[in-house]
C-alpha positions in Angstrom: 221.5 106.9 86.7 221.0 103.4 85.3 220.8 103.0 81.6 217.3 102.3 80.4 216.6 99.7 77.7 214.2 100.8 75.0 211.5 98.2 74.1 210.1 98.3 70.6 206.4 98.9 70.0 204.0 97.1 70.3 204.8 96.1 73.9 202.5 93.1 73.9 201.7 90.3 71.4 199.1 90.4 70.2 198.3 94.0 71.1 194.6 94.4 70.3 192.6 97.6 70.2 189.1 96.5 71.1 186.0 98.6 70.4 183.3 97.3 72.8 179.6 98.1 73.1 179.0 100.3 76.2 177.0 97.5 77.9 179.6 94.8 77.3 180.8 92.8 80.3 181.9 89.4 78.7 183.9 89.9 75.6 187.3 91.0 76.9 187.7 88.0 79.2 186.4 85.7 76.5 188.8 87.1 73.9 191.8 86.8 76.3 190.9 83.2 77.0 192.1 82.4 73.5 195.2 84.6 73.6 198.7 84.0 75.1 199.6 85.5 78.4 201.7 88.3 76.7 198.6 89.6 74.9 196.9 92.9 75.9 193.6 94.6 75.1 193.3 98.4 74.8 189.6 99.1 74.9 187.3 101.9 73.8 183.5 101.9 74.3 180.7 102.8 72.0 177.3 103.9 73.3 174.7 101.2 72.8 171.1 100.9 73.9 171.4 97.2 74.6 168.7 96.3 72.1 170.1 93.8 69.7 167.9 94.6 66.8 168.9 96.0 63.4 168.0 99.5 64.4 169.8 99.2 67.7 173.0 97.8 66.2 172.9 100.3 63.3 172.8 103.3 65.7 176.3 102.4 67.0 178.0 103.5 63.7 178.2 107.1 64.6 180.1 106.3 67.8 182.9 104.3 66.1 185.3 107.0 64.9 185.3 108.7 68.4 185.9 105.4 70.2 188.7 104.4 67.8 190.3 107.9 68.4 190.6 107.1 72.1 192.7 103.9 71.4 196.5 104.1 71.5 198.3 105.3 68.4 198.7 102.9 65.5 202.3 101.9 66.4 201.1 100.3 69.7 198.6 97.9 68.1 198.7 94.9 65.8 195.0 95.1 65.0 191.7 96.8 66.0 188.7 94.6 66.7 185.1 95.7 66.2 183.4 93.9 69.1 180.1 92.8 67.8 179.4 90.0 65.4 175.8 90.9 64.5 176.7 94.6 64.5 179.5 94.0 61.9 177.0 92.2 59.7 174.4 94.9 60.0 176.9 97.7 59.2 179.0 95.8 56.7 182.7 94.9 57.1 183.9 97.5 54.7 181.9 100.2 56.5 183.3 99.2 59.9 186.8 99.4 58.6 186.1 102.8 57.0 184.8 104.2 60.3 187.7 102.9 62.3 190.3 104.1 59.8 188.9 107.6 60.0 190.7 107.8 63.4 193.3 105.0 63.2 194.4 104.6 59.5 196.8 101.8 58.7 195.9 99.4 61.5 194.4 96.1 60.4 190.8 95.8 61.3 189.5 92.5 62.5 185.7 91.9 62.5 184.0 88.9 64.1 182.3 87.7 61.0 185.4 88.3 58.9 187.5 86.2 61.3 184.8 83.5 61.4 184.6 83.2 57.6 188.5 83.1 57.4 188.3 80.3 60.0 185.8 78.3 57.9 188.1 78.7 54.9 191.2 77.7 56.8 189.5 74.5 58.0 187.7 73.9 54.6 184.3 73.9 56.2 181.5 74.1 53.7 178.6 72.8 55.8 178.0 73.9 59.4 175.5 73.9 62.3 174.9 77.3 63.9 173.9 78.5 67.3 173.1 82.1 68.0 171.4 84.2 70.7 169.8 86.6 68.1 166.3 87.6 67.2 165.0 86.4 63.8 165.8 89.5 61.8 169.4 89.4 62.8 169.6 85.6 62.3 168.6 86.2 58.7 171.5 88.6 58.1 173.9 86.2 59.7 172.7 83.4 57.5 173.0 85.5 54.4 176.6 86.5 55.3 177.5 82.9 55.7 175.7 81.7 52.6 177.4 84.5 50.5 180.7 83.1 51.6 179.8 79.8 50.1 179.1 78.0 53.3 175.9 76.1 53.9 174.0 76.2 57.2 172.6 72.6 57.5 171.0 73.2 60.9 170.5 76.1 63.4 169.2 76.9 66.8 168.7 80.4 68.3 167.7 81.7 71.8 166.1 84.7 70.1 167.2 87.2 72.7 166.5 90.8 72.1 168.4 92.3 75.1 172.2 92.1 75.4 171.9 91.4 79.1 170.1 88.2 78.4 173.0 87.1 76.3 175.6 88.0 78.9 173.6 86.0 81.5 173.0 82.9 79.5 175.3 80.1 80.8 178.0 78.3 79.0 176.1 75.1 79.7 173.0 76.4 77.9 175.1 77.1 74.8 176.7 73.7 75.2 173.4 71.9 75.1 172.2 74.1 72.3 175.2 73.3 70.2 174.7 69.5 70.8 171.0 70.0 69.8 171.9 72.0 66.7 174.5 69.5 65.5 173.7 67.4 62.5 175.3 64.4 60.7 175.6 66.7 57.7 177.5 69.4 59.5 181.3 69.4 59.2 181.7 71.9 62.1 179.7 74.0 64.6 179.7 77.8 64.8 178.5 79.6 68.0 178.0 83.3 67.1 178.2 86.4 69.3 181.1 88.1 71.1 179.0 88.8 74.2 178.5 85.2 75.4 180.5 83.0 77.7 181.4 79.9 75.6 185.2 79.6 75.9 184.9 76.9 78.6 182.9 74.5 76.3 184.9 74.4 73.1 187.3 71.6 74.1 184.5 69.3 75.4 182.2 70.1 72.5 184.9 69.2 70.0 185.6 65.9 71.9 181.9 64.9 72.0 181.1 65.8 68.4 184.5 65.0 66.8 184.0 68.3 64.9 185.7 71.6 64.9 184.0 74.4 66.9 184.3 78.0 65.9 183.2 80.9 68.2 183.3 84.6 67.4 185.9 85.5 70.1 188.0 82.4 69.3 188.1 83.3 65.6 189.0 86.9 66.5 191.9 85.8 68.8 193.1 83.4 66.1 193.3 86.1 63.5 194.9 88.6 65.8 197.5 86.0 66.8 198.2 85.2 63.2 198.7 88.9 62.4 201.0 89.4 65.4 203.0 86.2 64.5 202.2 84.3 67.7 200.0 81.7 66.1 201.5 78.7 67.9 200.0 77.5 71.1 200.6 74.6 73.4 197.1 75.0 74.9 194.1 73.1 73.6 192.1 76.1 72.5 190.3 74.3 69.6 191.0 72.8 66.3 191.1 76.2 64.7 194.5 77.0 66.2 196.1 74.1 64.2 195.4 76.0 61.0 197.0 79.1 59.5 195.3 82.3 58.3 194.4 82.0 54.6 196.0 84.5 52.2 192.7 85.8 51.0 
């Protein structure tokens, strides 16, 4: 019998546990677009109505521990990601981490808004233009989270979409045009919020045209997960963010 070589866990780098909304069809591919080929996603799903209102997003909380419990054991993962930007803001980052740690204690939790705010800090962005697909009540919460982090929104544009399916079906080109329209001479960078939208194809060209860094929810998540796993360096042009290191705090 041939001798087997034992590979240390995690097997992939970064190895990401991803908690997705049950209706989600975009995020996994978008997240992997910013990850190296040796990365892997281990996914769990949380029942979600598809209505991207505060009530709809809040209702997901009770599903989090069960979904996290179905992920691999902690030794197999570098981080667990909560797959919803607006949902994290509605529930609160600490609450999200608490719910995940009920089932998978000890694994770093990465949230979209947490990763985005770390990205702003790493790139020293204090004034930004923002594009979102959200309804007004969710936009207010997003704006508050950004302002509380000491970052000013100098301009913003929103599609005001109530249904998640509308977000999934909105083209990358539509977000590209929205980002150009939202951009302002006062903005130091552009933030495109939401994990359930297809925007990875536009980051490079948007940065070229505006001469400004662009941050997206999935891009920031991938960046933080890569940093945690120690695979930060990339030869691909995935955006200005990847030329910066994760801040200590």
